[in-house]
GUVOMI-845778 format. One record per residue (C-alpha): y, z, x; residue number from 1. Coordinates in nm, 4 decimals. Last residue first. Layout:
<fikols>
{fikol {Y; Z; X}; NUM}
...
</fikols>
This chain:
<fikols>
{fikol {12.6828; 8.2358; 1.6512}; 161}
{fikol {12.3402; 8.1337; 1.5202}; 160}
{fikol {12.1717; 8.4288; 1.6897}; 159}
{fikol {12.4113; 8.6702; 1.5171}; 158}
{fikol {12.3222; 8.5298; 1.1725}; 157}
{fikol {11.9478; 8.5507; 1.2469}; 156}
{fikol {11.9940; 8.9137; 1.3489}; 155}
{fikol {12.1077; 9.0495; 1.0148}; 154}
{fikol {11.9210; 8.8304; 0.7649}; 153}
{fikol {11.5726; 8.7346; 0.8853}; 152}
{fikol {11.5223; 8.9587; 1.1851}; 151}
{fikol {11.6683; 9.2617; 1.0084}; 150}
{fikol {11.4771; 9.1876; 0.6888}; 149}
{fikol {11.1421; 9.1644; 0.8724}; 148}
{fikol {11.2337; 9.4674; 1.0817}; 147}
{fikol {11.3091; 9.6730; 0.7715}; 146}
{fikol {11.0042; 9.5541; 0.5776}; 145}
{fikol {10.7693; 9.6466; 0.8642}; 144}
{fikol {10.9414; 9.9824; 0.9122}; 143}
{fikol {10.9379; 10.0548; 0.5384}; 142}
{fikol {10.5669; 9.9769; 0.5141}; 141}
{fikol {10.4951; 10.2145; 0.8025}; 140}
{fikol {10.6946; 10.4884; 0.6319}; 139}
{fikol {10.5444; 10.4296; 0.2886}; 138}
{fikol {10.1932; 10.4170; 0.4372}; 137}
{fikol {10.2503; 10.7575; 0.5938}; 136}
{fikol {10.3634; 10.9004; 0.2613}; 135}
{fikol {10.0637; 10.7415; 0.0883}; 134}
{fikol {9.8177; 10.9335; 0.3041}; 133}
{fikol {9.8977; 11.3029; 0.3510}; 132}
{fikol {10.1726; 11.3520; 0.0937}; 131}
{fikol {9.9999; 11.1364; -0.1678}; 130}
{fikol {9.6758; 11.3281; -0.1205}; 129}
{fikol {9.8643; 11.6596; -0.1375}; 128}
{fikol {10.0454; 11.5551; -0.4559}; 127}
{fikol {9.7234; 11.4305; -0.6156}; 126}
{fikol {9.5591; 11.7674; -0.5377}; 125}
{fikol {9.8475; 11.9883; -0.6559}; 124}
{fikol {9.8922; 11.8636; -1.0075}; 123}
{fikol {9.9611; 11.5407; -1.1944}; 122}
{fikol {10.3081; 11.5956; -1.3426}; 121}
{fikol {10.4774; 11.8686; -1.1402}; 120}
{fikol {10.2956; 11.8047; -0.8139}; 119}
{fikol {10.3433; 11.4303; -0.8555}; 118}
{fikol {10.7175; 11.4749; -0.9100}; 117}
{fikol {10.7462; 11.6949; -0.6006}; 116}
{fikol {10.5481; 11.4491; -0.3859}; 115}
{fikol {10.7671; 11.1686; -0.5202}; 114}
{fikol {11.0823; 11.3603; -0.4220}; 113}
{fikol {10.9535; 11.4111; -0.0672}; 112}
{fikol {10.8761; 11.0390; -0.0331}; 111}
{fikol {11.2113; 10.9374; -0.1842}; 110}
{fikol {11.3950; 11.1583; 0.0656}; 109}
{fikol {11.1905; 11.0194; 0.3544}; 108}
{fikol {11.2522; 10.6594; 0.2427}; 107}
{fikol {11.6258; 10.7332; 0.2200}; 106}
{fikol {11.6328; 10.8797; 0.5717}; 105}
{fikol {11.4485; 10.5744; 0.7021}; 104}
{fikol {11.6917; 10.3418; 0.5242}; 103}
{fikol {11.9931; 10.5228; 0.6658}; 102}
{fikol {11.8543; 10.5064; 1.0197}; 101}
{fikol {11.7449; 10.1434; 0.9978}; 100}
{fikol {12.0675; 10.0232; 0.8350}; 99}
{fikol {12.2801; 10.2022; 1.0932}; 98}
{fikol {12.0703; 10.0953; 1.3933}; 97}
{fikol {12.0617; 9.7304; 1.2798}; 96}
{fikol {12.4388; 9.7213; 1.2352}; 95}
{fikol {12.5087; 9.9055; 1.5618}; 94}
{fikol {12.2723; 9.6843; 1.7585}; 93}
{fikol {12.4286; 9.3689; 1.6123}; 92}
{fikol {12.7764; 9.4895; 1.7103}; 91}
{fikol {12.6668; 9.5863; 2.0617}; 90}
{fikol {12.5163; 9.2425; 2.1185}; 89}
{fikol {12.1409; 9.2077; 2.1362}; 88}
{fikol {11.9210; 9.1769; 2.4444}; 87}
{fikol {11.6848; 9.4574; 2.3557}; 86}
{fikol {11.7285; 9.5948; 2.0038}; 85}
{fikol {11.3717; 9.5511; 1.8823}; 84}
{fikol {11.1790; 9.7217; 2.1623}; 83}
{fikol {11.3743; 10.0442; 2.2007}; 82}
{fikol {11.4625; 10.0324; 1.8306}; 81}
{fikol {11.0905; 10.0335; 1.7390}; 80}
{fikol {11.0460; 10.3511; 1.9389}; 79}
{fikol {11.3433; 10.5074; 1.7618}; 78}
{fikol {11.2027; 10.4130; 1.4216}; 77}
{fikol {10.8664; 10.5668; 1.5135}; 76}
{fikol {11.0461; 10.8834; 1.6256}; 75}
{fikol {11.2483; 10.8879; 1.3030}; 74}
{fikol {10.9251; 10.8482; 1.1062}; 73}
{fikol {10.7824; 11.1530; 1.2828}; 72}
{fikol {11.0839; 11.3585; 1.1787}; 71}
{fikol {10.9858; 11.2979; 0.8187}; 70}
{fikol {11.0606; 11.6130; 0.6224}; 69}
{fikol {10.7083; 11.7538; 0.6155}; 68}
{fikol {10.6884; 11.9172; 0.9602}; 67}
{fikol {11.0053; 12.1193; 0.9091}; 66}
{fikol {10.8516; 12.2764; 0.6019}; 65}
{fikol {10.8884; 12.1867; 0.2361}; 64}
{fikol {10.6810; 12.4360; 0.0418}; 63}
{fikol {10.6169; 12.3525; -0.3204}; 62}
{fikol {10.5272; 12.6318; -0.5593}; 61}
{fikol {10.3791; 12.5203; -0.8895}; 60}
{fikol {10.4735; 12.6949; -1.2145}; 59}
{fikol {10.2752; 12.6376; -1.5323}; 58}
{fikol {10.4788; 12.5537; -1.8422}; 57}
{fikol {10.2284; 12.3100; -1.9899}; 56}
{fikol {10.4403; 12.0052; -1.9028}; 55}
{fikol {10.4492; 12.1066; -1.5363}; 54}
{fikol {10.6962; 12.3461; -1.3827}; 53}
{fikol {10.8441; 12.3054; -1.0354}; 52}
{fikol {10.9248; 12.5820; -0.7839}; 51}
{fikol {11.0818; 12.4779; -0.4557}; 50}
{fikol {11.0373; 12.6647; -0.1293}; 49}
{fikol {11.2275; 12.5863; 0.1848}; 48}
{fikol {11.1421; 12.5870; 0.5516}; 47}
{fikol {11.0716; 12.8806; 0.7823}; 46}
{fikol {11.2643; 12.7864; 1.0962}; 45}
{fikol {11.5679; 12.6130; 0.9525}; 44}
{fikol {11.6013; 12.8598; 0.6672}; 43}
{fikol {11.5821; 13.1509; 0.9152}; 42}
{fikol {11.8577; 12.9836; 1.1167}; 41}
{fikol {12.0876; 13.0272; 0.8226}; 40}
{fikol {12.2561; 12.7393; 0.6485}; 39}
{fikol {12.5924; 12.5714; 0.5970}; 38}
{fikol {12.8356; 12.8049; 0.7729}; 37}
{fikol {12.5933; 12.8661; 1.0614}; 36}
{fikol {12.5641; 12.4873; 1.1163}; 35}
{fikol {12.9368; 12.4147; 1.1590}; 34}
{fikol {12.9535; 12.4997; 1.5308}; 33}
{fikol {12.6273; 12.3182; 1.6029}; 32}
{fikol {12.7582; 12.0080; 1.4281}; 31}
{fikol {13.0863; 12.0238; 1.6194}; 30}
{fikol {12.8982; 12.0468; 1.9492}; 29}
{fikol {12.6725; 11.7550; 1.8578}; 28}
{fikol {12.9714; 11.5383; 1.7610}; 27}
{fikol {13.1517; 11.6261; 2.0861}; 26}
{fikol {12.8460; 11.5324; 2.2921}; 25}
{fikol {12.8009; 11.2062; 2.1033}; 24}
{fikol {13.1647; 11.1135; 2.1618}; 23}
{fikol {13.1307; 11.2022; 2.5309}; 22}
{fikol {12.8229; 10.9830; 2.5619}; 21}
{fikol {12.9951; 10.6945; 2.3858}; 20}
{fikol {13.3084; 10.7284; 2.6077}; 19}
{fikol {13.1311; 10.7441; 2.9452}; 18}
{fikol {13.1237; 10.3633; 2.9805}; 17}
{fikol {13.5030; 10.3620; 3.0179}; 16}
{fikol {13.4584; 10.5170; 3.3591}; 15}
{fikol {13.6504; 10.7878; 3.5411}; 14}
{fikol {13.6874; 11.0297; 3.2574}; 13}
{fikol {13.8960; 11.3325; 3.3477}; 12}
{fikol {14.1745; 11.1167; 3.4912}; 11}
{fikol {14.2906; 11.2007; 3.8429}; 10}
{fikol {14.6014; 11.4121; 3.8842}; 9}
{fikol {14.4580; 11.6608; 4.1348}; 8}
{fikol {14.4623; 11.9322; 3.8690}; 7}
{fikol {14.2642; 11.7152; 3.6271}; 6}
{fikol {13.9968; 11.6481; 3.8880}; 5}
{fikol {13.9682; 12.0190; 3.9645}; 4}
{fikol {13.9359; 12.0966; 3.5942}; 3}
{fikol {13.6588; 11.8379; 3.5610}; 2}
{fikol {13.4738; 11.9953; 3.8530}; 1}
</fikols>
């Protein structure tokens, strides 16, 4: 259909509103093309294993699976974006989205690193308890702090304008 439109002399994109969707589609395609050069699909499906040694020289295997990397926090962030970004300008949405996404990724990285440090220093049981309970509290705490800061400093300035 696009080829037929191009042959008839009409532009391929008929509306300016299609540009963000097309940009996202191109970015996804490029990511999928580059993925085999960075990792194997087996790594994506089975997860990674890290070995850490405690002070006594004992090895502890840590398995970081797809379910432990924080995808749930990205879903919670997305749900909060649906409610929190209504009625804002495009610039304010982009700023809040960028800070929220980068902050959530950082919180997930810190959470995984803390589990690894706890496993190496305090043992398996404290690491599992932290992973199961404190990790969730870190995510929820981050979301509350993020929206408090966004309302106070990022969105308050755009409301005043």
